[in-house]
N, C-alpha and C positions, 0 to 999 in steps of 0.2 A: 518424489521430486527432490531428491538430494542434490541434484545438479543445480536446481533453482536456488537452494540455500547457498551453495558455493558462489553462484553469481551475485546474489544478494550481498554476501559478505564482502565480495570484491568491490561492489558499489560503495559499501560502508567504509572500506579502507580508503578508497579514492576520495570520498567526501568527509573523511575524518570524523566518523560518528560510530557509536557502538552498535554492532549487529545484534539481532535478537533472532529467536527461532521463528522466522517468518512463516515457514510452511505449516506450523502448528495452528495457524489462524486461517488456513485454507482447507476447507472440507466440502466435498460434494459440489464442486463448482462455485462455492461461495467463499469470498474473502471477508472475514468479519474481525475487525480490530476494535475492541470495546475497553474503555477505561485504561488505555495505554497511551501515556504522554509521549508524543513524538517531538523531537527537535526538528528544526527546519531541515537540516541535512539528512536525518533519518527519514523524513518525509520525501525528500528527493530520491533516496535510495528505493523506498517503496514505490514511488512513481515510476522508476526505471524498471522495476520487476513486474508490476501489475500486468502489462501487455504480454508477458511471457508465460503467465500462468495458464495452463491448458484448460480450455473449455470453461473459462471464467464466465459466469452469468450474473453474479451479484456481488457488489462491494458495499459493505457497511462500515462507516467510520463513525463511532459513537464515543463522545467524550475523550477526544484525543488532543484537545488544546490546539487545534489547527488554526493557523493564521489565514487571512485571505490569500496570500500568495501561496501557502502550502496547499489550501484547498483548490486553487487553480491548477497546481501541478497534478493533483490527484484526478480531478475532472479530466484533464488532457490525457492522462494515462488510461482513464476509463474510456474515453473516446477512441483511443488506439487499440482497445481490446475488441476484436471483431465479434466475439460471442456474447458480449455483455448486454444485459437487458435492463438491469436495475442498479442504481447506485443511491445510497442514502447517507446524508450527513446529518448527525443528530448531536446537539449539545456541543458544538464547537463555537469558535469565535465569530463565525460569519454571520 
């Protein structure tokens, strides 16, 4: 999914945040981001790309320092992912 990384980097440029290797956290239909501190704008970029991940079935956000508003964006992105079955928020600000 190199094209997804390119799209993610575009969102990061538009939102003025640093991109990271997003696709390295997506394996076997699961997106898992653990102990990675996300800025508000980086969270927005992740929320933009989650619905585009193919066959996404699970999202795990663990210890990412997510605020309530960032968590809301991720939940909405999960809702927009047609194949998603499970999402978990662990050790965040909510």
